[in-house]
Structures are given as C-alpha cells and as structure tokens.
C-alpha positions, -999 to +999 in steps of 0.1 A: +156-125-002+133-131+026+143-100+045+111-096+063+119-125+087+156-115+092+147-102+129+128-133+138+147-160+159+152-192+142+142-225+157+178-242+149+199-214+159+229-230+177+227-263+160+258-273+141+256-295+110+286-313+091+274-318+056+299-344+043+272-356+015+273-350-023+248-343-049+212-336-038+197-360-010+219-355+020+227-318+012+190-311+007+185-323+042+213-300+055+200-273+035+165-275+051+182-274+085+202-243+075+171-223+063+159-225+099+190-214+116+213-244+119+250-235+111+260-259+081+296-266+073+298-281+039+329-305+037+341-309+002+370-327-018+401-303-022+403-289-056+372-302-074+346-298-046+312-314-046+302-328-081+270-309-077+288-278-082+293-285-120+260-304-124+234-288-149+237-252-162+263-230-152+259-195-136+280-166-143+303-175-114+308-210-128+290-230-103+256-245-116+222-229-106+214-262-089+244-256-066+235-222-060+200-229-051+204-262-030+235-254-011+218-221+003+231-208+038+261-230+040+299-224+046+324-244+026+356-261+036+377-285+018+391-318+033+403-350+022+392-376+047+414-402+031+444-386+044+453-390+079+457-354+086+424-348+071+408-375+091+421-358+123+408-324+113+374-340+108+374-356+141+381-323+157+353-308+139+329-338+149+335-328+186+315-297+183+289-311+158+252-318+165+246-336+132+265-352+104+250-359+069+266-384+045+252-402+016+281-424+007+278-461-002+274-481+029+309-489+045+327-459+030+330-440+064+340-471+081+366-477+053+382-446+062+384-452+100+354-430+106+325-452+111+296-447+137+316-465+165+346-440+160+323-410+158+301-420+188+334-423+209+343-389+200+309-372+204+282-395+219+255-369+212+261-368+173+231-374+152+242-393+119+222-392+088+231-417+063+212-416+030+220-443+002+203-459-027+193-492-009+200-485+028+227-497+052+219-534+050+203-558+027+217-577-003+218-547-026+234-523-001+266-519-020+249-510-054+251-475-065+220-455-064+204-425-079+169-409-083+163-426-116+173-459-101+151-453-069+122-444-091+126-477-110+132-499-078+107-484-058+077-489-081+071-453-093+085-458-129+062-489-137+033-467-132+044-439-154+033-439-190+007-448-215-014-480-211+005-508-231+035-484-236+070-483-222+076-471-185+085-434-187+106-410-167+083-397-139+094-360-146+129-349-153+138-343-118+153-360-088+122-366-071+137-395-049+168-374-038+142-346-026+117-368-008+146-387+010+162-354+019+128-344+036+127-378+053+163-371+063+156-338+079+127-353+096+148-381+111+172-355+121+146-336+141+131-368+157+167-378+167+174-345+182+141-346+201+150-382+214+184-369+224+167-344+247+156-376+267+186-398+264+214-374+260+227-396+229+227-394+192+217-421+170+219-431+133+192-424+106+192-449+077+173-435+048+172-455+015+162-436-017+139-463-030+119-467+002+112-430+002+096-435-033+079-467-021+065-449+009+042-426-012+024-453-035-008-451-015-028-486-015-004-505-038+012-526-013-020-535+009-039-541-022-014-564-038-010-585-006-049-587-005-057-599-039-027-597-062-039-567-081-008-550-100-017-513-109-010-507-145+001-478-165-028-455-168-015-425-188-035-395-182-059-411-157-057-421-122-065-453-104-097-456-084-113-422-094-127-407-126-126-381-142-091-375-125-066-366-153-051-344-177-073-330-206-064-310-237-082-277-244-091-263-277-059-240-279-037-268-275-029-261-237-038-286-210-055-286-176-057-312-148-091-319-135-096-341-103-130-352-092-122-373-062-157-377-049-193-382-060-201-346-048-174-334-071-187-353-100-221-340-096-204-304-098-186-314-129-220-326-147-233-292-138-202-274-156-208-299-186-243-286-187-254-322-183-267-322-147-288-354-153-256-374-154-251-367-118-276-392-109-272-416-139-267-452-126-237-457-150-216-427-133-233-424-099-204-438-078-167-436-082-164-474-090-192-469-115-172-441-134-141-460-131-160-489-148-170-465-175-137-447-176-137-440-215-171-426-215-166-402-186-132-388-199-148-387-233-175-363-220-149-340-201-127-341-232-155-329-255-160-301-230-125-292-227-117-292-264-144-269-272-129-238-256-096-224-247-077-231-215-085-199-197-124-204-206-122-239-194-105-227-161-129-199-158-159-223-161-147-250-138-134-223-112-169-208-111-185-245-110-160-252-079-146-281-098-110-288-089-089-278-119-055-263-126-036-253-157-007-277-165+020-252-162+054-247-176+081-229-156+074-198-178+038-200-168+047-203-131+066-173-133+039-151-145+012-166-122-002-141-096-006-167-069+031-176-070+038-138-069+014-132-040+028-160-018+064-152-028+070-188-038+099-175-058+124-153-043+154-132-058+187-136-038+216-114-046+249-133-049+282-114-048+295-133-079+265-148-098+244-117-097+205-121-089+192-155-088+157-165-085+152-196-064+124-214-046+115-200-012+118-216+020+093-245+033+076-249+056+063-216+063+064-209+101+044-181+116+067-173+146+101-186+137+103-187+098+132-198+079+151-176+054+178-175+026+208-157+038+229-165+009+231-191-020+256-219-024+291-210-010+323-206-031+345-234-026+365-232+007+349-199+018+347-211+054+383-224+056+399-193+075+369-189+099+365-227+108+402-239+104+421-207+113+400-189+137+381-218+154+406-246+152+436-224+156+456-233+125+481-206+115+485-192+078+518-214+076+500-246+087+470-240+065+494-233+034+510-266+042+476-285+046+468-270+012+500-280-004+498-316+009+462-319-005+446-323+028+424-289+024 
C-alpha cells in the first residue's frame, strides 16, 4: 500500500467518473484517474459483472488477479442499461458525472437511447471517452476488436519474429489495451482542461489499432518516401547495431543497445577490441547495420564466453547500455525494483495480500495511491443508489428482482 502518500492532496479529488467499459482499455483509463483521486463508479451487468472479473487466474475470493490489480480504487454498482428503469438511473448518475468511459462497439450507446446527444442534453459538461477496436467511424468501425487484432492491424505483429519466419505474438499481454488506456486518460485530461475554457465537455475517440500504429517510429514516413517495408529482424533492431538480445554462457540472455557511434566505441573496449572503434567497416551506424552479422557475431562471442552476471558486470563497468532479460521471478528479486517500490503489496479483505504494480506516473507533490483493489460486485449500491439517489431498501429490492440492478 502506498501509505506514505495518504496525507497528500490528490490532483483529481472531486472528479466523478462513470466507468461503463469492460475488459481492459477503458477501465484502465478510469483506473489511472482513480489512482490520482477521482471517484470512479464501475457500472457492471447485474449478476455476472464485467467479464474481466473471471479473466485469467482466479484469486482466493473468486475474482481474477487481473481484476484486482486493474480495477483498483473503484466502487461497483450493477445496472442493466437495456432496461428502461436502468437507463433512467444511469441518466441520473450522468447528471453529476464529469467523465464517462465506454468501450462498446460504435453505436451501442446510441442503440440504447444513450448516445452523445442524449448525454450532452443531460450534462453539457460531460467528457465522453470512447475506446473501440477501429474507432467511431470508417468502414471497419463495426468489427470487434481486441489487443491481438490491434497488434496485427496496427503493424506491430508484422515486425515480430525471426527473419523469414512467421509473425509472432508481441508478448503475451494486452499491449494495445494498455497504450489505448493511457491515450484515453490523456484525452480525458486534455478535455477537462479545454472544459475550463469552454464550459463544455467533448467526445474522445481512441482506436486500439491507432494506439499501436502511433508508436512505430519512422515506418510511415519512410514508406511514403521510398516504399521501404521493414522486415522482421528477430533479435535485432532496425537502423542500429549491435542492438538486440544476446545469449550468455549460462543460457541466460541480455539486451544490449548501442544506439550511437560513441556507444559502439565503448562496446569495442568492453570486447577488448578497441581498434574496431575506428575500423571503417564499423565506424558509423550505417556501416554497422550493413555488416550486422559480423557485429552481432563479435558481441555473441563475447557474451557466450561468460555467465550473464559477468557480462552484466563487464558492460556496466564499461558504461555500455545493458539489461538482463528478466522473467517475472527475476523482477521480484531485483534490488532496483525493491528500492523504487515498483511492486507494492495491498491487503484485500477477501483475497488477502496481493502484489501489484505501483502507481505511475510518480508525482512529487500530489502523488497517486492505491486505496484498495478491484471492488466486489455491487459494493457501492447502497451508498450510490440508496444514500445518494434516495432509493429505499424496498425499491432496491424490487430493482434487483426485476434484473435492473
């Protein structure tokens, strides 16, 4: 628990967010806002809740570890927006909200009679974050989209794998969802800043594939300029060399990144071949890329001659950029992770102590914090529907019986 920051004022205190999204991207945006003080109300389907609850490995309380980590600091209510009574309750919540996050297929809110025009009429100051696979317009807008689809359509999967081999999964993680969630949170903050000037909210349109495409460095302008299609490079990297993964003598791996000519000179000294620093075959980045096999071969001979720890020690001493290729087990043991508290332990009432990634970014004066992990289904119903909206116990019971909540 990030208790050291509990007495610090948080920058988003007083902001109310309705999280209507499911799975990862939209909810991740809302979780970031919640870490910095926003009140986030997670709206889930009655009975089953967000499918993310049962995604991945279950914790001792039945909800998955992904749920506990990624739905931090939220309260949960249940509500079926497809029912008239549910839509009316939702409209009442919208009146007091600053932000609404959703990641349904485009047109879903409109189909329920809850499109942007309806919501803006209720609350002109509402900021509406909409995340989808392909965006709110375009010929593919109605296609379902997930991170794997975005990685493929956005151009990342094509780059992943060995030269001449099949395209591989770029890590078994929902990278596009998380990047889109970050862009979503940024969009919310930009919209709130604009609202200070205009008094009005706006819509934010984030497509999963565009979040991936945006981080592919020079690929778009280079293709437009000369038609170059970057191939799969396996362990290497386009444009610079040596810049890849290298096996060590004990079977472990390291990442080495010589991104400049100066770094290459340092590498040659570590290799105990300083004369190669001025060798015409390797003098510039372009020269080294043209002779990639030779350069990588020199580094491979070096790394295979000793253990990973010795390779690390030698390169660190020579100021060569290097890191071990870590498994999650390695991460848990690393002293730097411990010193920076990149991992924190949070006590959950029903799941016990859970270790999760800490809050990012780190703010010096108004830091974020983790108050609690992902909520139990409907844990905020009494507070929000009963105390705030004024529903009696009898009314709440009837709404539950009718499947509205």
